[in-house]
C-alpha positions in Angstrom: -26.4 -35.0 59.1 -28.0 -32.1 57.1 -28.1 -33.8 53.7 -27.3 -36.7 51.5 -24.0 -36.6 49.7 -24.5 -38.6 46.5 -21.3 -40.0 44.9 -21.7 -40.2 41.2 -19.6 -42.0 38.6 -16.1 -43.5 38.9 -14.5 -40.2 39.9 -17.0 -40.0 42.8 -18.4 -36.5 42.0 -20.2 -35.4 45.1 -23.6 -33.8 45.0 -25.2 -32.6 48.2 -29.0 -33.0 48.5 -30.4 -31.2 51.6 -32.9 -33.0 53.7 -34.8 -29.8 54.5 -35.0 -26.3 53.0 -34.8 -24.8 56.6 -31.6 -26.7 57.5 -33.1 -29.4 59.8 -30.9 -32.4 60.3 -31.1 -36.1 61.2 -28.7 -37.8 63.7 -26.4 -40.8 63.4 -26.6 -42.5 66.7 -24.5 -45.2 68.3 -27.1 -47.9 69.0 -24.9 -49.8 71.5 -24.4 -46.6 73.5 -28.1 -45.7 73.4 -29.0 -49.2 74.7 -26.5 -48.6 77.6 -28.1 -45.2 78.4 -31.6 -46.7 78.4 -30.6 -49.6 80.5 -29.0 -47.3 83.0 -32.2 -45.1 83.2 -34.4 -48.2 83.7 -32.1 -49.7 86.3 -32.2 -46.4 88.3 -36.0 -46.8 88.8 -36.9 -48.5 92.1 -39.8 -50.5 90.6 -37.8 -52.0 87.7 -35.8 -55.2 88.0 -33.6 -56.3 85.0 -32.9 -59.9 84.3 -30.4 -61.0 81.7 -30.1 -64.3 79.9 -33.7 -65.2 80.3 -35.1 -66.8 77.2 -38.9 -66.9 76.9 -40.2 -70.4 76.1 -43.9 -70.0 76.3 -46.6 -67.7 77.6 -49.9 -68.7 79.2 -52.2 -65.7 78.8 -55.1 -67.4 80.6 -53.2 -68.0 83.8 -50.9 -65.0 83.2 -47.7 -67.1 83.4 -44.4 -66.9 81.6 -41.9 -69.8 81.3 -38.2 -68.9 80.9 -35.1 -70.9 80.2 -32.1 -69.5 82.1 -28.5 -69.5 81.1 -27.8 -72.5 83.4 -30.6 -74.4 81.5 -33.0 -74.2 84.5 -36.7 -73.5 83.8 -38.4 -70.7 85.7 -42.1 -69.8 85.8 -43.2 -66.3 86.6 -46.7 -65.0 87.5 -47.4 -61.7 85.8 -50.2 -59.1 85.6 -49.6 -57.9 82.1 -47.0 -58.7 79.4 -45.5 -56.2 76.9 -43.5 -58.0 74.2 -40.7 -55.7 72.9 -38.7 -58.7 71.7 -37.9 -57.9 68.1 -38.8 -59.0 64.6 -38.7 -62.7 65.6 -40.8 -62.0 68.7 -41.7 -65.0 70.8 -44.5 -63.1 72.5 -46.1 -62.4 69.1 -45.9 -66.1 68.1 -47.6 -67.0 71.4 -50.3 -64.5 70.9 -50.9 -65.9 67.4 -51.7 -69.3 69.1 -54.6 -67.6 71.0 -56.3 -65.4 68.4 -56.7 -64.6 64.7 -53.9 -62.2 64.3 -53.2 -61.0 60.8 -49.5 -61.4 60.2 -47.4 -60.5 57.1 -43.7 -61.2 56.8 -41.6 -60.3 53.8 -37.9 -60.6 53.0 -36.5 -58.5 50.3 -33.9 -59.9 47.9 -31.2 -57.5 49.3 -28.6 -58.4 51.8 -26.1 -56.2 53.6 -22.5 -56.3 54.8 -20.9 -53.7 57.1 -17.5 -52.2 56.2 -15.5 -49.8 58.3 -13.9 -46.6 57.1 -11.0 -45.5 59.4 -10.2 -41.9 60.3 -8.1 -39.9 57.8 -5.2 -37.6 58.7 -5.3 -33.8 58.3 -2.3 -31.7 57.1 -1.0 -31.7 60.7 -1.2 -35.4 61.0 -4.2 -35.4 63.4 -7.0 -37.9 62.9 -10.1 -36.5 61.2 -13.2 -37.7 59.3 -12.4 -39.1 55.8 -15.6 -37.6 54.5 -17.9 -34.7 55.5 -19.5 -35.9 58.7 -22.6 -33.7 58.3 -23.8 -35.8 55.4 -25.2 -39.3 54.9 -23.0 -40.5 52.1 -24.5 -42.7 49.4 -23.3 -44.3 46.2 -26.5 -45.2 44.4 -26.2 -47.8 41.7 -29.9 -48.5 40.8 -30.1 -52.1 42.0 -27.5 -51.8 44.8 -25.8 -49.1 46.8 -23.1 -48.3 49.4 -23.8 -45.9 52.3 -21.6 -44.4 54.9 -22.6 -42.9 58.3 -20.3 -41.0 60.7 -19.4 -42.1 64.1 -18.2 -40.1 67.2 -14.8 -41.8 67.0 -14.1 -40.2 63.5 -14.8 -43.5 61.7 -17.6 -44.1 59.2 -19.7 -47.3 59.2 -20.3 -48.2 55.6 -23.0 -50.7 54.6 -23.1 -52.4 51.2 -26.7 -53.2 50.2 -27.1 -55.5 47.2 -28.9 -58.7 46.0 -27.6 -61.9 47.6 -26.6 -63.3 44.2 -24.2 -60.4 43.7 -22.6 -61.2 47.1 -22.3 -64.8 46.1 -20.7 -63.9 42.7 -17.8 -62.2 44.5 -15.6 -65.1 45.5 -12.0 -63.7 45.4 -10.2 -60.6 46.6 -9.4 -59.7 43.0 -13.1 -59.9 42.0 -14.0 -57.7 45.0 -11.4 -55.0 44.0 -12.6 -55.1 40.4 -16.2 -54.7 41.6 -15.4 -51.7 43.8 -13.1 -50.1 41.1 -16.1 -50.3 38.7 -18.8 -49.0 41.1 -17.3 -47.4 44.2 -13.8 -46.4 43.1 -13.5 -43.3 45.2 -14.3 -45.3 48.4 -11.3 -47.7 48.0 -8.6 -45.3 49.3 -10.9 -44.1 52.1 -11.8 -47.7 53.3 -8.4 -49.1 52.5 -7.9 -52.3 50.4 -6.8 -54.4 53.4 -9.9 -53.3 55.5 -12.2 -53.8 52.5 -11.1 -57.4 51.9 -11.1 -58.3 55.6 -14.6 -56.8 56.3 -16.2 -58.1 53.1 -15.1 -61.7 53.5 -15.3 -61.9 57.3 -18.4 -59.9 58.3 -21.8 -61.7 58.1 -24.4 -61.0 55.5 -27.6 -59.7 57.0 -31.1 -60.1 55.7 -33.8 -57.4 55.6 -37.3 -58.2 56.7 -40.6 -56.4 57.0 -43.2 -57.5 59.6 -46.8 -56.3 59.9 -49.1 -57.5 62.6 -52.7 -56.6 63.5 -53.9 -56.2 66.1 -51.1 -55.3 68.5 -52.7 -56.8 71.6 -54.6 -59.7 72.9 -57.5 -58.9 75.2 -56.2 -57.2 78.4 -53.4 -59.7 78.9 -50.6 -58.8 76.5 -49.4 -56.5 73.7 -46.4 -56.1 71.4 -44.5 -52.9 70.5 -41.5 -52.0 68.4 -40.1 -54.5 65.9 -42.2 -57.2 67.4 -45.3 -55.5 65.9 -43.8 -53.6 62.9 -40.2 -54.5 61.8 -39.1 -52.6 58.8 -36.2 -52.3 56.4 -33.8 -49.6 57.6 -33.9 -47.1 54.7 -35.9 -44.4 56.3 -34.1 -44.6 59.6 -37.4 -44.7 61.5 -37.4 -48.1 63.1 -36.2 -46.9 66.5 -38.2 -43.6 66.3 -41.3 -45.6 65.6 -40.7 -47.8 68.6 -40.3 -44.8 70.8 -43.5 -43.3 69.4 -45.3 -46.6 70.3 -44.5 -45.9 73.9 -45.6 -42.2 73.6 -48.9 -43.1 72.0 -49.5 -45.9 74.5 -48.9 -43.6 77.4 -51.3 -41.0 76.0 -54.1 -43.6 75.5 -53.5 -45.1 79.0 -53.8 -41.6 80.5 -56.9 -40.9 78.5 -58.6 -44.0 79.8 -57.2 -43.3 83.3 -55.6 -46.7 83.6 -53.8 -47.2 86.9 -51.6 -50.2 87.9 -54.2 -51.6 90.2 -55.2 -55.2 89.7 -58.5 -56.7 90.8 -58.6 -60.0 92.6 -59.2 -61.9 89.3 -56.0 -60.4 87.8 -57.8 -57.9 85.5 -56.7 -54.2 85.2 -59.9 -52.2 84.9 -60.5 -50.5 81.6 -57.3 -51.8 80.1 -58.9 -53.8 77.2 -60.7 -50.7 76.0 -57.5 -48.8 76.0 -55.6 -51.5 74.1 -58.4 -51.7 71.6 -58.0 -48.0 70.9 -54.2 -48.4 70.7 -54.3 -51.1 68.0 -57.0 -49.1 66.1 -54.7 -46.0 66.1 -51.3 -47.6 65.8 -51.7 -50.4 63.3 -52.3 -48.2 60.3 -49.4 -45.9 61.1 -47.1 -48.9 61.7 -48.0 -50.4 58.3 -47.6 -47.0 56.7 -44.0 -46.5 57.9 -43.1 -50.1 56.8 -44.3 -49.2 53.3 -42.5 -45.9 53.4 -39.2 -47.6 54.4 -39.5 -49.9 51.4 -40.2 -46.9 49.1 -37.1 -45.1 50.4 -35.0 -48.1 49.4 -36.0 -47.4 45.8 -35.4 -43.7 46.3 -31.9 -44.1 47.8 -30.5 -46.6 45.3 -32.1 -45.2 42.1 -34.4 -42.2 42.2 -31.7 -39.8 43.6 -29.9 -40.0 40.2 -33.1 -39.2 38.2 -33.3 -35.8 36.6 -37.2 -35.9 36.8 -37.0 -36.8 40.5 -34.5 -34.1 41.3 -36.6 -31.5 39.4 -39.7 -32.4 41.3 -37.8 -32.2 44.6 -36.5 -28.7 43.7 -40.0 -27.6 42.8 -41.4 -29.1 46.0 -38.8 -27.5 48.2 -39.3 -24.1 46.6 -43.0 -24.2 47.1 -42.5 -25.4 50.7 -40.0 -22.6 51.4 -42.5 -19.9 50.2 -45.7 -21.6 51.4 -44.7 -23.9 54.3 -48.2 -25.2 54.9 -49.3 -25.6 51.3 -46.7 -28.3 50.3 -44.8 -30.3 52.9 -42.1 -32.7 51.5 -42.6 -36.3 52.5 -39.2 -36.5 54.1 -40.0 -33.5 56.2 -43.3 -35.0 57.4 -41.7 -38.3 58.3 -38.4 -37.1 59.8 -39.1 -33.6 61.2 -42.8 -33.7 62.3 -45.1 -35.8 64.4 -47.7 -36.1 61.6 -48.9 -39.7 61.8 -47.2 -41.9 59.2 -50.5 -42.9 57.6 -51.6 -39.2 57.3 -48.2 -38.4 55.8 -48.7 -41.0 53.0 -52.2 -39.7 52.3 -51.0 -36.1 52.0 -47.9 -37.1 50.0 -50.1 -38.8 47.4 -52.3 -35.7 47.1 -49.3 -33.4 46.9 -47.7 -35.6 44.2 -50.8 -35.2 42.0 -50.5 -31.4 42.4 -46.8 -31.3 41.7 -47.2 -33.5 38.6 -49.9 -31.1 37.3 -47.7 -28.1 37.9 -44.7 -29.8 36.2 -46.9 -30.9 33.2 -48.4 -27.4 33.0 -44.9 -25.8 33.0 -43.6 -28.2 30.3 -46.7 -27.6 28.2 -46.3 -23.8 28.5 -42.7 -24.0 27.6 -43.4 -26.2 24.6 -46.2 -23.8 23.4 -43.8 -20.8 23.6 -41.2 -22.7 21.7 -43.6 -23.6 19.0 -44.9 -19.9 18.7 -41.4 -18.5 18.4 -40.3 -21.4 16.1 -43.2 -20.5 13.7 -42.4 -16.8 13.8 -38.8 -17.3 12.9 -39.2 -20.4 10.8 -38.3 -18.8 7.4 -35.3 -17.1 8.9 -34.1 -20.3 10.5 -34.6 -22.3 7.3 -32.7 -19.6 5.3 -29.8 -19.6 7.9 -29.7 -23.4 8.0 -29.7 -23.6 4.2 -26.9 -21.1 3.9 -24.8 -23.1 6.4 -25.4 -26.4 4.5 -24.4 -24.8 1.2 -21.3 -23.3 2.7 -20.2 -26.8 4.1 -20.9 -28.4 0.7 -18.8 -25.7 -1.1 -15.9 -26.3 1.4 -15.9 -30.0 0.8 -16.2 -29.6 -3.0 -13.2 -27.2 -3.0 -11.1 -29.6 -1.1 
């Protein structure tokens, strides 16, 4: 997807907003398929064993033991050398670590829920199935406090997601109310989704909640650590949750290599040098994890509201123009986050600095334009007054004659 396609008004006027002046794109990925590929890759490794339907009950980080409940309700204890918790936003490993140390932990739900809707393929002039919308765009219907988005799938469908406050979901109780709501706010999407599909999906699909999780540090001594959503769950509006999780692994590997950590355990169950490596990992990664959580929250505001603002769009045009001519002077925030490996915390710092520069340039441009207008206005004031006066007198005479 090379751009956002913003659908404006009842007629659904479409405005394309490129992600990058050089044509770089983001990808819509089938998460279930990706999980299958990753599991296949892991399973192909001789030193990896995969166990399904094991639910972690508790962890003993002193004795290095894990206790699981199996699908048949049996309890199994496992001795381990090191534990990596990649068990999601509601991580059991994280909760067990918090029992052992003073971990700073912040959890926040936003007052926005989501419901998935499906847009089936359309038919081309020859009757063959095709995408109902341009598949090289992320489609978005921004409505300030709520929005609808649509992402293309390999099977020619679009996955649509309606994001809005929970109270708005609760207020829609009947099919007629749903249709009236969509006719008012997303009218052009109705024939694409189909009334029957819309009603079925809206009333049968679950309402999801959106959570941000921040934790610090991301490890406990040399016994355990958390990565991915377990350490930094974020709202989905920057599309960086999965990327950030992958980068956790990349950063961890680099630090382990730097400290020359090898999978050799001493007699007392300690991996030499591991705690120093994990201390560095938390010092490096926590600030970046917190930064992308904040950026994801900001992008929620941008997608549902700012993309319709004239001031926002003007600043984006100016920013893109400067970046195109001087690529290293100004780098748009989206480019830093999505198309570079600049650490998230550094991206925020640079973005704030660039914003001050862009605001100054915009203010200077507006001031210069106003000054020129005033000068020319004073120069031709008498002529303008005379012309305006003649026009007013002509209108008066016309009305008096009639």
